[in-house]
N, C-alpha and C positions, 0 to 999 in steps of 0.2 A: 729728383730725391723726394721721397715721400715720409712724411712724419706721423702717419696715421696713429700709430700707438701713443705718441706723446700727445697728439691732438684729442684722442679719446680720453686720455686720463688726465689732461689739463681741463677741468670741468668747465663747460660753457652751459651748465645748468644755472637754475635761478635760486636755489635754496639760500646761498650765502647773501645774495643781494636782498632777498626778500626778507632775511633776518635783520637787515639794516633799514628796512622800510622804503627801499629804493625801487623795488618791483614788487608787483601783487596786485591783487584785484583793485583795492582801494586807490592805488596810484594811476591807474589807466594805462601804463606803460605797455606797449605792444612791440614786437619785433620789427624793425625798420631797416635792419640789414642782417642777413642770416647767411653765413658761410661757415657752418659747423665742422665740416670735414674736408672740403675742397674749396680752393679759391678761384675766382675769376680774374681775367685781366682787369686791372685798375681801370676806373672811368678816367683818370688822368694821371699824369706823371711828369716830372721835370723833363723838358724837351732836351733832346740830343742823346737820351739814354735808351737802352734796349731793355725792356721788362720781359722776363720769361716766367711762364706759369708751368709748374709741375704737379699737378694734383693739389697737394695740401700746402704748397710753398710757391711763394712769388720771391724770385732772386732779382736783384738789380745791382749792378757793378758801376761805380763812379769814382772819380778822382776828388770829389767835391760834395758839397751838400745836395740832397735830393729828397723829394717828396714824391709818394704815391698816394691816391686817394680814391675812395669810393663815394658815390652819392647816395643818399638815403632814399628810402622808398617814396616815390612821387616828388622827389625834391624839385622838379621843376615848377610845382605849384604849392608845395606843402614845406613849411619849416616847422621844426619840433621845439617846443618851449622847454622840455626837459629832455635830457639824453644821457643814456648809460652806454659807454663803448668799452669793449675789452678786445685785446688782440695780444698775440704772442710773436716773438722773433729773436733775432740774434744780430746785432750789429754794434759798432762803437757809437755811442751817444744816441741811443736809439729812443725814439719818443713818439707819442700818440697825440694827435690834435683832432680838433672838431672846429668846423667853420660855419659861418652864417652863408656861405656861398656854395653852389655847386660848380663843378670843373668838368671839363671834357677834353680828352685827347692830350698831345704833347703841348705842355704850357711852359712858357719861358719863365727862367729866373725862379726865385724862392716864391712859388706862386700861392700857397696857402695863406690867405689874409683873413681878417675878421676873426680870429681864431682864439681859443685857449689851446695850450700844448704842454703836456707833462713829459718831461725830460728826467727819465728816473736815474740815469747814470750820476747826474749831479743832485737830483732832488729838487730840481727847479720848476716852476709852475710859470709859465708866460702868457701874456696877453698880446694881442696885436689888434691895432684899431684902423687897420687897412694900410697904415704907412710905417707905423713905428712899433717894434716888438720891445716889450718890457717884462723883465723877471721881477714879478712881484711877491713871490713867496718862495722859500727854500727850507728844506729839511734834509740836510746831508747826513742824517744818523741812520736812515733807512734807504739805502740806494743799491742799484744793480751794478756790478762790476763792469767795466768796458769788456765787451764781449768778443772771443775769438771762437774759432771752430770747435774748441775742447771746451768751452763754458756750456752750461745747460741753457736751453730756451727759456726765456722768462716771459712773464705776462705783464702787461699794463692795462690798468682800468682807470677810467675817469667819469664822474658823474657831474652832470651840468645842468643848472637852472639859473633864471636871473638872480644875481647876486649870491649864488652858492656854486662851489666848485670843491669836489672830493677826489682825491687820487689814491691808487691803489697799485701795489706790486705784488707778483707771485712767481717764486723760483723753484724749478723743478716740481717735486711732489709736496712742496709747502703749501699751506693754506694761503688764501688772500690775505694781505695786510694793508690797512689804511695808513696812508703817510700824512696828507695834508687835507685841511677843512678850512676853506677860506670864503671871503664874501666880497669879492672883486665885483664890479659892476661895469667893466670895460665893454663886455660884449654879452650877447644873449638876448638883448631887447628885440632883436629881430627873429630870434630862433636859429636853429641849426639845419643846414642841408647837406653836409658831408662830414666825412671822418678821413683822416690820413695818418701816415706814418712817415717821419723824419729821419734821416741819418746825417749826423753833422761832419762825420770825419772821413767820408769817402770810404773806399774799399767795397767789400761784398756786404749786402744786407739781405737777410731773408726774413720775411714775413711768413708766420706760420698759422695755418687754421688751428682752433676756431678764432674767427673775425666776427664779432656780433655787436649789434647795436639795438638797444630798445628805446622808444621814445613816446612822447604824447603831444599833439599839437597844442 
């Protein structure tokens, strides 16, 4: 299944983010993951699952929680102190996360650790210190409905730096909307090496291009 028309109209340009001062020449932010119209096999995914890629779509079916993740540019030796990530998809309780770690291959359990995670279905923002996941901020006034095949694909965005987290949503042809702006300090001191997408409720999850990330060392 290919979603090129949606991928192309779901703007992966920079004008909106530049208007907020999150991208642009003065920020030093550069592309560190660029999948604008076609996706690649994720670098890592929850073990025991089969991940299928069909051009602009990654499909993964499971009966429980699952992650897929991509490592950022040169993540073996590079961590990014500031990060903006956007991605699109459809799934129940669909979320985007960014981790201080890089991951490879089939990985056991709920593997994404040392992260911030934006779960738009509930309006929750989580942190994980490597052991414990905490919901430290919630705004349920702007959320995306639990998704089925008849719902529109929606976008998730998250900006991170030490002591700053901003979250965004985008539905259909609507503009991006900022939801949360927080100052948590649980993570980020070691920079970020990977981004991922989580599905809490099982069933079929689709991640749809564009999946993009910009960062600065």
